[in-house]
C-alpha positions in Angstrom: 0.0 0.0 0.0 1.3 3.4 -0.9 2.1 5.7 2.0 -0.2 8.8 2.0 1.5 12.1 2.9 0.2 13.6 6.1 0.8 17.1 7.4 3.5 17.1 10.0 5.0 19.5 12.6 7.9 21.7 11.4 9.9 23.5 14.1 11.1 27.1 14.0 13.7 29.5 15.5 12.8 33.1 15.1 15.7 35.5 15.8 15.4 39.2 16.7 18.4 41.2 18.0 20.3 37.9 18.4 17.8 36.3 20.7 15.2 33.6 20.1 11.8 35.3 20.3 8.2 34.9 19.5 6.7 38.1 18.3 3.4 39.4 16.9 4.3 39.4 13.2 2.3 42.5 12.3 4.0 44.7 14.8 7.5 44.8 13.4 8.3 48.3 12.3 11.5 50.1 11.4 9.8 53.4 11.8 8.4 52.7 15.2 10.4 50.1 17.1 8.3 50.6 20.2 5.3 49.2 18.4 6.9 45.7 18.6 4.9 43.2 20.7 6.9 40.3 22.0 5.3 37.2 23.3 8.4 35.4 24.5 12.2 35.9 24.8 14.1 32.7 25.4 16.9 32.3 27.9 18.2 29.4 25.8 20.4 30.1 22.8 19.5 29.4 19.2 21.9 26.5 19.4 20.0 25.0 22.3 16.8 25.0 20.2 18.6 23.5 17.2 19.9 20.7 19.5 16.4 20.1 20.8 15.0 19.6 17.3 18.0 17.4 16.3 17.6 15.2 19.4 13.9 14.7 18.4 14.6 14.2 14.7 12.4 17.1 13.6 13.5 17.8 10.1 12.4 20.6 7.8 12.5 23.4 10.4 13.5 27.0 9.7 15.6 29.7 11.2 14.4 33.2 10.4 16.5 36.3 11.0 14.2 39.2 11.7 16.5 42.2 11.1 20.1 42.8 11.9 22.4 41.4 14.6 21.2 37.8 14.1 24.0 36.2 12.0 26.0 34.9 14.9 23.0 33.3 16.5 21.9 31.8 13.2 25.3 30.3 12.5 25.3 28.8 16.0 21.9 27.1 15.3 23.2 25.8 11.9 26.4 24.5 13.5 24.4 22.6 16.1 22.6 20.7 13.4 24.4 20.9 10.1 21.9 20.1 7.2 18.9 20.1 9.6 17.6 23.6 9.3 16.7 26.1 6.6 17.7 29.7 6.9 15.9 32.9 5.9 16.1 36.6 6.4 18.3 38.9 4.4 19.2 36.2 1.8 20.3 37.3 -1.6 21.9 35.7 -4.6 25.2 37.1 -3.4 25.2 35.5 0.1 22.9 32.5 -0.3 25.8 30.0 -1.0 27.6 31.2 2.2 24.6 30.0 4.3 24.6 26.7 2.6 28.3 26.4 3.3 27.8 26.9 7.0 25.2 24.2 7.3 21.8 25.4 6.1 19.8 22.6 4.4 18.0 25.2 2.2 17.9 28.9 1.9 14.6 30.9 2.2 14.0 34.1 0.3 11.3 36.8 0.0 12.5 40.4 0.0 15.3 39.9 -2.5 12.7 39.0 -5.1 10.9 42.3 -4.7 13.1 45.3 -5.3 11.0 48.4 -4.5 8.2 46.0 -3.6 7.9 44.9 -7.3 8.4 41.2 -8.3 11.5 40.6 -10.3 11.6 37.3 -12.3 15.2 38.1 -13.2 16.2 38.0 -9.5 14.2 34.8 -9.0 16.0 33.2 -11.9 19.3 34.4 -10.6 19.0 33.0 -7.1 17.6 29.8 -8.3 20.5 29.4 -10.6 23.0 30.4 -7.9 22.0 27.7 -5.4 20.0 25.3 -7.4 16.2 24.8 -7.4 16.4 22.0 -4.8 18.1 24.3 -2.3 15.6 27.2 -2.6 12.5 27.8 -0.5 10.4 30.9 -1.3 8.7 32.5 1.7 5.3 33.6 0.6 4.7 35.8 3.6 1.4 37.6 3.1 -1.1 40.0 4.5 -4.8 40.3 3.7 -6.0 43.3 1.8 -9.7 43.1 1.1 -10.5 39.7 -0.2 -7.0 39.0 -1.4 -3.6 38.1 0.1 -0.6 40.0 -1.1 3.0 39.0 -0.5 4.6 41.1 2.3 8.3 41.7 2.5 10.9 43.5 4.7 9.8 41.8 8.0 6.2 41.9 6.8 6.1 45.7 6.7 5.9 46.4 2.9 3.1 45.1 0.7 4.3 44.0 -2.8 2.6 43.8 -6.2 2.2 40.0 -6.1 -1.1 38.4 -5.1 -1.0 35.0 -3.6 -3.0 32.9 -6.0 -2.7 29.7 -8.1 -1.0 31.6 -11.0 1.7 33.2 -8.9 2.4 30.1 -6.9 2.7 28.0 -10.1 5.2 30.6 -11.5 7.3 30.6 -8.3 7.3 26.8 -8.0 9.1 26.5 -11.3 12.2 27.9 -9.5 12.0 26.5 -6.0 11.5 23.2 -4.2 9.4 24.4 -1.3 7.2 27.2 0.0 7.0 28.7 3.5 3.8 30.6 4.0 3.7 33.1 6.9 0.2 34.5 7.5 1.6 37.7 9.0 -1.8 39.1 10.1 -2.3 36.2 12.6 1.4 35.4 13.3 1.9 35.4 17.1 -1.7 35.9 18.0 -2.7 32.3 18.9 -6.1 33.0 17.6 -6.2 30.2 15.0 -4.9 29.6 11.5 -6.2 31.4 8.5 -8.1 28.5 7.0 -8.9 30.3 3.7 -5.2 30.6 3.0 -4.8 26.8 2.9 -6.5 26.2 -0.4 -5.6 23.7 -3.1 -3.1 25.9 -4.9 0.2 24.5 -3.7 1.7 21.7 -5.7 5.1 21.5 -4.0 6.0 20.9 -0.3 4.8 23.8 1.8 5.0 24.8 5.5 2.4 27.2 7.0 3.1 29.4 10.0 0.7 31.7 11.7 -1.9 31.4 14.5 -1.7 27.7 15.3 -3.1 27.3 18.8 -4.1 23.7 19.4 -2.7 20.3 18.6 -5.8 19.6 16.6 -4.7 22.3 14.1 -2.3 19.8 12.7 -5.2 17.5 11.7 -7.2 20.5 10.4 -4.3 21.6 8.1 -4.0 18.0 7.0 -7.7 17.9 6.1 -7.7 21.3 4.4 -4.6 20.6 2.3 -4.9 16.9 1.8 -1.6 16.5 3.6 0.3 18.8 1.3 1.0 21.5 3.9 3.0 21.1 7.1 2.5 23.3 10.1 4.7 25.4 12.4 3.7 26.2 15.9 5.1 29.4 17.6 3.7 31.4 20.5 1.2 28.7 21.6 4.0 26.2 22.2 5.3 25.5 25.7 9.0 25.7 24.7 8.2 29.3 23.7 6.3 30.1 26.9 2.9 29.2 25.6 0.3 27.3 27.5 -1.8 25.8 24.7 0.4 23.2 23.0 3.0 20.8 24.4 6.1 20.3 22.3 6.4 16.7 23.4 2.8 16.0 22.2 3.8 17.2 18.7 6.9 15.1 18.8 5.0 12.0 19.7 2.4 12.7 16.9 5.3 13.1 14.4 6.9 9.8 15.4 3.5 8.0 15.2 2.9 9.3 11.7 6.4 8.1 10.7 5.8 4.6 12.0 2.4 4.3 10.2 
């Protein structure tokens, strides 16, 4: 019998000012730093979290650098689990290979593809060629505007000219191996996932992040996406100070799915 793909848990390490944090995604602002709402600041290092994920065999996780002063922490995480984590934040065609060289399994890109907030196919082709399609993840971070989702860049502050829809995802998927979808409007709020965003558009492996608040959200995402989309938990998770979801429970579910 063929094994049916099921949605699984993908871990994360979000870095801000060199520390592992969980923040409300829509509050990042270069113009008004005081607007930032932080749910959690870890006492453990990025390397500690990477080792935790390695010890529990949780592949496909991502490290996201939210702004400057995060490179050292990111490199510490990658060194703790070479080949086990993807890296995003400030990635360009010029520096992408450097991050693969220090241990990233794949590189994640958004803002580089949108100079002046306008999509550049030329840049997409350049970075895909530079690292290879199999090593590229495109972060389709998005925010709702009316009845549409538009790609958001620069720590989710700037809205681009690309609508998230079947046509745009089909185009992007020609050049990358995976998508990472951050629903920035619900990121860090623990108010539930944006179900409408999990349609049947994606045709390549995809991880969704934003709003997960219960273990059952994993089954919900599995149902909505027919197992095509995996799920990241953030502020709801006990290892990030949350009270709604236990890390060990997600680990146990992942192991059970691997056995079946």
